[in-house]
DOVOGU-645504 format. One record per residue (C-alpha): residue number from 1; x, y negated, z negated. Coordinates in steps of 0.2 Angstrom, whole numbers, plus 5000, padded with zeros to 4 digits. Last residue first. Example, Ala and Ser with C-alpha at 12.3 -4.5 7.8 and 13.67 -1.06 7.14 Angstrom:
// residues 2
<r resi="2" px="5068" py="5005" pz="4964"/>
<r resi="1" px="5062" py="5022" pz="4961"/>
//
This chain:
// residues 189
<r resi="189" px="5065" py="5057" pz="4941"/>
<r resi="188" px="5052" py="5071" pz="4940"/>
<r resi="187" px="5038" py="5056" pz="4943"/>
<r resi="186" px="5047" py="5051" pz="4960"/>
<r resi="185" px="5045" py="5070" pz="4966"/>
<r resi="184" px="5028" py="5071" pz="4959"/>
<r resi="183" px="5024" py="5057" pz="4970"/>
<r resi="182" px="5031" py="5060" pz="4985"/>
<r resi="181" px="5022" py="5077" pz="4985"/>
<r resi="180" px="5005" py="5070" pz="4983"/>
<r resi="179" px="5010" py="5057" pz="4996"/>
<r resi="178" px="5016" py="5072" pz="5008"/>
<r resi="177" px="4998" py="5081" pz="5005"/>
<r resi="176" px="4989" py="5066" pz="5010"/>
<r resi="175" px="4999" py="5062" pz="5027"/>
<r resi="174" px="4995" py="5080" pz="5029"/>
<r resi="173" px="4977" py="5078" pz="5025"/>
<r resi="172" px="4971" py="5064" pz="5035"/>
<r resi="171" px="4981" py="5060" pz="5050"/>
<r resi="170" px="4989" py="5075" pz="5057"/>
<r resi="169" px="4975" py="5086" pz="5047"/>
<r resi="168" px="4961" py="5078" pz="5054"/>
<r resi="167" px="4968" py="5077" pz="5073"/>
<r resi="166" px="4972" py="5094" pz="5072"/>
<r resi="165" px="4953" py="5097" pz="5066"/>
<r resi="164" px="4946" py="5086" pz="5081"/>
<r resi="163" px="4956" py="5094" pz="5094"/>
<r resi="162" px="4954" py="5113" pz="5088"/>
<r resi="161" px="4934" py="5112" pz="5087"/>
<r resi="160" px="4932" py="5100" pz="5102"/>
<r resi="159" px="4945" py="5113" pz="5112"/>
<r resi="158" px="4934" py="5129" pz="5104"/>
<r resi="157" px="4918" py="5122" pz="5110"/>
<r resi="156" px="4925" py="5121" pz="5124"/>
<r resi="155" px="4929" py="5135" pz="5126"/>
<r resi="154" px="4914" py="5142" pz="5120"/>
<r resi="153" px="4905" py="5134" pz="5130"/>
<r resi="152" px="4911" py="5143" pz="5146"/>
<r resi="151" px="4922" py="5131" pz="5160"/>
<r resi="150" px="4910" py="5125" pz="5172"/>
<r resi="149" px="4917" py="5105" pz="5171"/>
<r resi="148" px="4933" py="5114" pz="5174"/>
<r resi="147" px="4938" py="5095" pz="5179"/>
<r resi="146" px="4940" py="5094" pz="5160"/>
<r resi="145" px="4956" py="5105" pz="5161"/>
<r resi="144" px="4973" py="5099" pz="5168"/>
<r resi="143" px="4971" py="5080" pz="5170"/>
<r resi="142" px="4959" py="5077" pz="5154"/>
<r resi="141" px="4967" py="5089" pz="5146"/>
<r resi="140" px="4985" py="5083" pz="5149"/>
<r resi="139" px="4978" py="5066" pz="5148"/>
<r resi="138" px="4971" py="5071" pz="5129"/>
<r resi="137" px="4990" py="5077" pz="5125"/>
<r resi="136" px="4999" py="5064" pz="5131"/>
<r resi="135" px="4987" py="5053" pz="5121"/>
<r resi="134" px="4990" py="5063" pz="5105"/>
<r resi="133" px="5011" py="5064" pz="5110"/>
<r resi="132" px="5011" py="5045" pz="5111"/>
<r resi="131" px="5000" py="5044" pz="5093"/>
<r resi="130" px="5015" py="5047" pz="5081"/>
<r resi="129" px="5022" py="5032" pz="5088"/>
<r resi="128" px="5007" py="5021" pz="5087"/>
<r resi="127" px="5005" py="5026" pz="5068"/>
<r resi="126" px="5025" py="5021" pz="5064"/>
<r resi="125" px="5022" py="5003" pz="5072"/>
<r resi="124" px="5008" py="5000" pz="5062"/>
<r resi="123" px="5019" py="5003" pz="5046"/>
<r resi="122" px="5033" py="4993" pz="5054"/>
<r resi="121" px="5021" py="4979" pz="5061"/>
<r resi="120" px="5013" py="4977" pz="5042"/>
<r resi="119" px="5030" py="4976" pz="5033"/>
<r resi="118" px="5036" py="4962" pz="5047"/>
<r resi="117" px="5021" py="4954" pz="5045"/>
<r resi="116" px="5020" py="4957" pz="5027"/>
<r resi="115" px="5040" py="4949" pz="5026"/>
<r resi="114" px="5033" py="4932" pz="5038"/>
<r resi="113" px="5017" py="4930" pz="5026"/>
<r resi="112" px="5028" py="4928" pz="5010"/>
<r resi="111" px="5024" py="4943" pz="4999"/>
<r resi="110" px="5015" py="4943" pz="4981"/>
<r resi="109" px="4999" py="4949" pz="4992"/>
<r resi="108" px="5001" py="4946" pz="5010"/>
<r resi="107" px="4981" py="4948" pz="5014"/>
<r resi="106" px="4977" py="4940" pz="5031"/>
<r resi="105" px="4997" py="4943" pz="5039"/>
<r resi="104" px="4997" py="4960" pz="5032"/>
<r resi="103" px="4979" py="4964" pz="5035"/>
<r resi="102" px="4981" py="4960" pz="5056"/>
<r resi="101" px="4995" py="4970" pz="5057"/>
<r resi="100" px="4987" py="4985" pz="5047"/>
<r resi="99" px="4971" py="4980" pz="5056"/>
<r resi="98" px="4978" py="4984" pz="5075"/>
<r resi="97" px="4988" py="5001" pz="5066"/>
<r resi="96" px="4969" py="5004" pz="5062"/>
<r resi="95" px="4963" py="5001" pz="5078"/>
<r resi="94" px="4978" py="5012" pz="5085"/>
<r resi="93" px="4968" py="5024" pz="5074"/>
<r resi="92" px="4952" py="5022" pz="5083"/>
<r resi="91" px="4960" py="5026" pz="5102"/>
<r resi="90" px="4968" py="5041" pz="5093"/>
<r resi="89" px="4952" py="5047" pz="5090"/>
<r resi="88" px="4946" py="5043" pz="5107"/>
<r resi="87" px="4957" py="5052" pz="5115"/>
<r resi="86" px="4960" py="5066" pz="5106"/>
<r resi="85" px="4942" py="5069" pz="5106"/>
<r resi="84" px="4939" py="5061" pz="5122"/>
<r resi="83" px="4949" py="5078" pz="5131"/>
<r resi="82" px="4937" py="5092" pz="5128"/>
<r resi="81" px="4926" py="5075" pz="5123"/>
<r resi="80" px="4921" py="5073" pz="5141"/>
<r resi="79" px="4916" py="5092" pz="5149"/>
<r resi="78" px="4907" py="5099" pz="5133"/>
<r resi="77" px="4900" py="5084" pz="5124"/>
<r resi="76" px="4896" py="5079" pz="5145"/>
<r resi="75" px="4884" py="5096" pz="5146"/>
<r resi="74" px="4877" py="5090" pz="5129"/>
<r resi="73" px="4871" py="5073" pz="5135"/>
<r resi="72" px="4866" py="5077" pz="5155"/>
<r resi="71" px="4847" py="5075" pz="5153"/>
<r resi="70" px="4848" py="5061" pz="5162"/>
<r resi="69" px="4848" py="5047" pz="5149"/>
<r resi="68" px="4861" py="5058" pz="5139"/>
<r resi="67" px="4872" py="5056" pz="5152"/>
<r resi="66" px="4869" py="5038" pz="5153"/>
<r resi="65" px="4870" py="5034" pz="5136"/>
<r resi="64" px="4888" py="5042" pz="5134"/>
<r resi="63" px="4894" py="5029" pz="5146"/>
<r resi="62" px="4884" py="5017" pz="5137"/>
<r resi="61" px="4891" py="5023" pz="5122"/>
<r resi="60" px="4910" py="5022" pz="5128"/>
<r resi="59" px="4908" py="5005" pz="5135"/>
<r resi="58" px="4902" py="4998" pz="5120"/>
<r resi="57" px="4915" py="5005" pz="5110"/>
<r resi="56" px="4928" py="5002" pz="5121"/>
<r resi="55" px="4922" py="4984" pz="5118"/>
<r resi="54" px="4920" py="4984" pz="5100"/>
<r resi="53" px="4937" py="4993" pz="5098"/>
<r resi="52" px="4944" py="4977" pz="5108"/>
<r resi="51" px="4936" py="4965" pz="5097"/>
<r resi="50" px="4939" py="4972" pz="5083"/>
<r resi="49" px="4960" py="4973" pz="5086"/>
<r resi="48" px="4957" py="4955" pz="5092"/>
<r resi="47" px="4950" py="4949" pz="5075"/>
<r resi="46" px="4965" py="4955" pz="5063"/>
<r resi="45" px="4972" py="4941" pz="5062"/>
<r resi="44" px="4975" py="4939" pz="5078"/>
<r resi="43" px="4992" py="4949" pz="5076"/>
<r resi="42" px="4980" py="4964" pz="5079"/>
<r resi="41" px="4981" py="4961" pz="5096"/>
<r resi="40" px="4996" py="4971" pz="5098"/>
<r resi="39" px="4987" py="4986" pz="5091"/>
<r resi="38" px="4972" py="4987" pz="5102"/>
<r resi="37" px="4986" py="4982" pz="5117"/>
<r resi="36" px="4996" py="4998" pz="5113"/>
<r resi="35" px="4980" py="5008" pz="5112"/>
<r resi="34" px="4976" py="5001" pz="5129"/>
<r resi="33" px="4994" py="5005" pz="5138"/>
<r resi="32" px="4995" py="5021" pz="5130"/>
<r resi="31" px="4978" py="5028" pz="5138"/>
<r resi="30" px="4983" py="5020" pz="5155"/>
<r resi="29" px="4999" py="5029" pz="5155"/>
<r resi="28" px="4992" py="5046" pz="5149"/>
<r resi="27" px="4978" py="5042" pz="5161"/>
<r resi="26" px="4989" py="5037" pz="5176"/>
<r resi="25" px="5002" py="5052" pz="5172"/>
<r resi="24" px="4988" py="5065" pz="5171"/>
<r resi="23" px="4977" py="5061" pz="5187"/>
<r resi="22" px="4994" py="5060" pz="5198"/>
<r resi="21" px="4998" py="5079" pz="5190"/>
<r resi="20" px="4980" py="5085" pz="5192"/>
<r resi="19" px="4981" py="5076" pz="5210"/>
<r resi="18" px="4962" py="5069" pz="5211"/>
<r resi="17" px="4944" py="5070" pz="5214"/>
<r resi="16" px="4942" py="5083" pz="5200"/>
<r resi="15" px="4938" py="5072" pz="5185"/>
<r resi="14" px="4926" py="5062" pz="5197"/>
<r resi="13" px="4918" py="5076" pz="5199"/>
<r resi="12" px="4911" py="5079" pz="5180"/>
<r resi="11" px="4890" py="5074" pz="5186"/>
<r resi="10" px="4892" py="5088" pz="5202"/>
<r resi="9" px="4875" py="5088" pz="5207"/>
<r resi="8" px="4877" py="5077" pz="5220"/>
<r resi="7" px="4865" py="5064" pz="5214"/>
<r resi="6" px="4874" py="5066" pz="5197"/>
<r resi="5" px="4890" py="5061" pz="5206"/>
<r resi="4" px="4884" py="5046" pz="5214"/>
<r resi="3" px="4880" py="5040" pz="5197"/>
<r resi="2" px="4897" py="5043" pz="5192"/>
<r resi="1" px="4903" py="5032" pz="5206"/>
//
């Protein structure tokens, strides 16, 4: 399909084929399904999660390589990563949640494995619930924005930068700040 679109001169035509709302809903549900599979696969001692991440990484790498090999690399970054920044980051974070589950079995510390698994599943599920709005935002961008593959470069770059900075803030910087605040509160008691 993508090679046909490239031959027709519209390499990102796949994003224009369907109704915006239908595409948004299908993509959101698919991305949530994939992320929960990556998360739940952690129960297989983290190996299932690693396999799903590897599989998705190879698929994404091959897809991107095809665009770069055809001289469309920068264009693909400006179009695909408008939604992909949120989507791929969220799948990677879902993988982290899966590793939490798997590692809670492998490395229970001083707890019973079942207690460690319960705690790991609870912590991983917190991440997963936090990812659902990210997947909805990514699906919105893919269904309603990515289809405009000829948008100005500055707009694509702005969306990419905002998406990346949001992921960095929401999943790295903000939790660090909360943890520091919690530690300060505990030390004052």
